[in-house]
C-alpha beads as a LAMMPS data file, in Angstrom:
LAMMPS data file: protein, C-alpha beads

158 atoms
157 bonds

1 atom types
1 bond types

-500.0 500.0 xlo xhi
-500.0 500.0 ylo yhi
-500.0 500.0 zlo zhi

Masses

1 110.0

Atoms # bond

1 1 1 229.246 -318.356 -139.590
2 1 1 228.412 -315.927 -142.474
3 1 1 230.323 -315.682 -145.523
4 1 1 232.962 -313.052 -145.627
5 1 1 231.081 -310.098 -147.684
6 1 1 233.366 -308.353 -150.408
7 1 1 232.345 -304.642 -150.672
8 1 1 233.082 -304.960 -154.622
9 1 1 230.241 -305.206 -157.068
10 1 1 230.920 -305.830 -160.836
11 1 1 228.828 -303.420 -162.914
12 1 1 228.384 -303.474 -166.747
13 1 1 227.029 -300.651 -168.845
14 1 1 226.018 -301.236 -172.685
15 1 1 227.424 -298.211 -174.215
16 1 1 228.449 -296.396 -177.181
17 1 1 231.469 -294.476 -177.172
18 1 1 231.058 -293.015 -173.327
19 1 1 227.518 -292.767 -173.184
20 1 1 224.742 -295.333 -172.030
21 1 1 223.414 -297.175 -175.197
22 1 1 219.655 -296.808 -175.701
23 1 1 218.754 -300.401 -176.167
24 1 1 220.685 -303.166 -174.500
25 1 1 219.788 -305.675 -177.535
26 1 1 221.755 -303.756 -180.026
27 1 1 224.816 -303.525 -177.494
28 1 1 228.059 -305.012 -178.440
29 1 1 230.339 -302.245 -176.187
30 1 1 230.119 -302.680 -172.566
31 1 1 231.923 -300.574 -169.798
32 1 1 232.659 -302.889 -167.227
33 1 1 233.581 -301.261 -163.771
34 1 1 234.678 -302.847 -160.544
35 1 1 232.879 -300.438 -157.573
36 1 1 233.764 -300.433 -153.936
37 1 1 229.757 -300.175 -152.625
38 1 1 231.129 -299.374 -148.930
39 1 1 232.628 -296.162 -150.104
40 1 1 230.758 -295.737 -153.338
41 1 1 233.774 -295.233 -155.675
42 1 1 234.955 -296.912 -158.768
43 1 1 237.855 -298.615 -158.473
44 1 1 238.503 -300.020 -161.969
45 1 1 236.795 -299.294 -165.389
46 1 1 237.329 -300.674 -168.977
47 1 1 235.709 -300.700 -172.082
48 1 1 235.145 -304.422 -173.439
49 1 1 233.611 -305.429 -176.608
50 1 1 231.177 -308.456 -176.765
51 1 1 231.580 -310.284 -180.202
52 1 1 228.713 -312.099 -179.704
53 1 1 225.859 -312.080 -182.399
54 1 1 222.898 -312.054 -180.129
55 1 1 221.698 -310.585 -176.899
56 1 1 221.168 -313.905 -175.446
57 1 1 224.893 -314.767 -176.027
58 1 1 226.027 -311.531 -174.744
59 1 1 224.338 -312.285 -171.719
60 1 1 226.165 -315.517 -171.161
61 1 1 229.084 -313.385 -171.803
62 1 1 228.375 -311.018 -168.880
63 1 1 227.694 -313.885 -166.787
64 1 1 231.125 -315.471 -167.677
65 1 1 232.856 -311.953 -166.672
66 1 1 231.193 -312.307 -163.472
67 1 1 228.928 -309.414 -163.594
68 1 1 226.733 -308.750 -160.775
69 1 1 224.604 -305.776 -161.914
70 1 1 223.610 -304.421 -165.378
71 1 1 222.597 -300.472 -165.604
72 1 1 221.254 -299.622 -168.901
73 1 1 218.577 -297.380 -170.613
74 1 1 216.167 -299.526 -172.286
75 1 1 215.753 -303.338 -172.379
76 1 1 213.491 -305.782 -173.273
77 1 1 211.458 -308.052 -170.860
78 1 1 212.736 -311.238 -172.122
79 1 1 216.443 -310.091 -171.624
80 1 1 215.585 -308.917 -168.162
81 1 1 214.633 -312.371 -167.345
82 1 1 217.724 -313.886 -169.087
83 1 1 220.004 -311.860 -166.951
84 1 1 218.056 -312.309 -163.700
85 1 1 218.256 -316.191 -164.464
86 1 1 222.098 -315.738 -164.508
87 1 1 222.020 -313.863 -161.151
88 1 1 222.622 -310.218 -162.653
89 1 1 220.720 -307.662 -161.044
90 1 1 219.048 -305.161 -163.795
91 1 1 218.527 -301.191 -163.232
92 1 1 216.989 -299.739 -166.219
93 1 1 216.061 -296.079 -167.311
94 1 1 219.379 -294.406 -167.109
95 1 1 220.651 -292.067 -169.606
96 1 1 223.923 -290.039 -169.822
97 1 1 227.595 -290.771 -169.156
98 1 1 228.738 -294.023 -168.043
99 1 1 230.796 -292.677 -165.043
100 1 1 227.855 -290.568 -164.269
101 1 1 225.396 -293.336 -164.373
102 1 1 227.386 -295.730 -162.281
103 1 1 227.865 -292.766 -159.524
104 1 1 223.849 -292.445 -159.502
105 1 1 223.429 -296.080 -158.945
106 1 1 226.111 -296.205 -156.159
107 1 1 224.677 -293.049 -154.370
108 1 1 221.156 -294.925 -154.270
109 1 1 219.488 -292.849 -157.277
110 1 1 217.576 -295.300 -159.255
111 1 1 215.289 -294.309 -162.037
112 1 1 211.828 -294.898 -161.605
113 1 1 211.828 -297.513 -164.193
114 1 1 214.082 -300.132 -162.375
115 1 1 212.668 -302.796 -160.523
116 1 1 214.024 -304.107 -157.240
117 1 1 213.763 -307.982 -157.796
118 1 1 216.754 -309.794 -156.640
119 1 1 217.807 -313.066 -157.298
120 1 1 217.928 -315.580 -154.459
121 1 1 220.231 -318.723 -155.519
122 1 1 218.582 -317.967 -159.385
123 1 1 215.060 -318.706 -157.607
124 1 1 212.169 -316.130 -156.924
125 1 1 209.860 -316.400 -154.102
126 1 1 206.459 -315.407 -154.784
127 1 1 208.368 -313.327 -157.716
128 1 1 210.082 -310.724 -155.286
129 1 1 213.004 -312.056 -152.894
130 1 1 211.526 -311.593 -149.308
131 1 1 214.887 -310.501 -148.348
132 1 1 215.053 -307.644 -150.733
133 1 1 211.549 -306.452 -150.057
134 1 1 212.402 -306.349 -146.230
135 1 1 216.085 -304.714 -146.891
136 1 1 214.208 -301.742 -149.314
137 1 1 211.375 -301.406 -146.528
138 1 1 214.370 -300.723 -143.822
139 1 1 215.753 -298.090 -146.055
140 1 1 218.951 -299.857 -146.765
141 1 1 220.137 -299.560 -150.212
142 1 1 219.674 -302.712 -152.082
143 1 1 223.064 -303.050 -153.437
144 1 1 224.253 -302.904 -149.784
145 1 1 223.119 -306.329 -149.129
146 1 1 222.421 -308.044 -152.430
147 1 1 225.467 -310.083 -152.132
148 1 1 224.068 -311.568 -148.754
149 1 1 220.756 -311.855 -150.555
150 1 1 222.350 -313.838 -153.514
151 1 1 223.846 -316.336 -151.182
152 1 1 220.648 -316.667 -148.913
153 1 1 218.890 -320.239 -149.750
154 1 1 215.521 -320.409 -149.984
155 1 1 214.136 -321.052 -146.363
156 1 1 217.333 -320.150 -144.524
157 1 1 217.388 -317.081 -142.347
158 1 1 219.837 -315.098 -140.533

Bonds

1 1 1 2
2 1 2 3
3 1 3 4
4 1 4 5
5 1 5 6
6 1 6 7
7 1 7 8
8 1 8 9
9 1 9 10
10 1 10 11
11 1 11 12
12 1 12 13
13 1 13 14
14 1 14 15
15 1 15 16
16 1 16 17
17 1 17 18
18 1 18 19
19 1 19 20
20 1 20 21
21 1 21 22
22 1 22 23
23 1 23 24
24 1 24 25
25 1 25 26
26 1 26 27
27 1 27 28
28 1 28 29
29 1 29 30
30 1 30 31
31 1 31 32
32 1 32 33
33 1 33 34
34 1 34 35
35 1 35 36
36 1 36 37
37 1 37 38
38 1 38 39
39 1 39 40
40 1 40 41
41 1 41 42
42 1 42 43
43 1 43 44
44 1 44 45
45 1 45 46
46 1 46 47
47 1 47 48
48 1 48 49
49 1 49 50
50 1 50 51
51 1 51 52
52 1 52 53
53 1 53 54
54 1 54 55
55 1 55 56
56 1 56 57
57 1 57 58
58 1 58 59
59 1 59 60
60 1 60 61
61 1 61 62
62 1 62 63
63 1 63 64
64 1 64 65
65 1 65 66
66 1 66 67
67 1 67 68
68 1 68 69
69 1 69 70
70 1 70 71
71 1 71 72
72 1 72 73
73 1 73 74
74 1 74 75
75 1 75 76
76 1 76 77
77 1 77 78
78 1 78 79
79 1 79 80
80 1 80 81
81 1 81 82
82 1 82 83
83 1 83 84
84 1 84 85
85 1 85 86
86 1 86 87
87 1 87 88
88 1 88 89
89 1 89 90
90 1 90 91
91 1 91 92
92 1 92 93
93 1 93 94
94 1 94 95
95 1 95 96
96 1 96 97
97 1 97 98
98 1 98 99
99 1 99 100
100 1 100 101
101 1 101 102
102 1 102 103
103 1 103 104
104 1 104 105
105 1 105 106
106 1 106 107
107 1 107 108
108 1 108 109
109 1 109 110
110 1 110 111
111 1 111 112
112 1 112 113
113 1 113 114
114 1 114 115
115 1 115 116
116 1 116 117
117 1 117 118
118 1 118 119
119 1 119 120
120 1 120 121
121 1 121 122
122 1 122 123
123 1 123 124
124 1 124 125
125 1 125 126
126 1 126 127
127 1 127 128
128 1 128 129
129 1 129 130
130 1 130 131
131 1 131 132
132 1 132 133
133 1 133 134
134 1 134 135
135 1 135 136
136 1 136 137
137 1 137 138
138 1 138 139
139 1 139 140
140 1 140 141
141 1 141 142
142 1 142 143
143 1 143 144
144 1 144 145
145 1 145 146
146 1 146 147
147 1 147 148
148 1 148 149
149 1 149 150
150 1 150 151
151 1 151 152
152 1 152 153
153 1 153 154
154 1 154 155
155 1 155 156
156 1 156 157
157 1 157 158
C-alpha cells in the first residue's frame, strides 16, 4: 500500500520586500508558502526572518521549517548541494515578485537554469533520480510526483 500523498508543498523564496533576492547566500528574509499542487494555488504565505549568520545555518533552518522546495534567483553550487542533502528541491533563475514566481513554478514554468535533480531518501543514483528522469520524460510536472520520489527507497519500485 502506498503512503497517502499530500497535495501540499512548502516553498521558500529568499526575498527582499516582495521580490526574489538575487543571491541566496545573502538572504535573511524568506517568504514561506504552502501551496496546493493539485490546483496550483497558494494556500498560505508568510514572511520570515532567518537570524542565522551563514547560508549553511539558514539551510538547516529551512530544513527545520519542513521546506520541500526553494525557488531563487542565483545560488552557489555548494549551497545547492547542501539543500539537496536536506531533501530540499532547488529551482533557480527566477526573477520578479515572490507571488508571481511561486505561481510560475506551480504552473510548470521553470527557468532554463533550474536543474531537475530530485532526492530519493537523500541519495542520488547516478546523480539523477531514475524516477525523476522517467517522470520528466512522461511529460508530468516534477512537483506533481516528487513526494512519491522522495519516499522511494533505492532499488524499490512501484
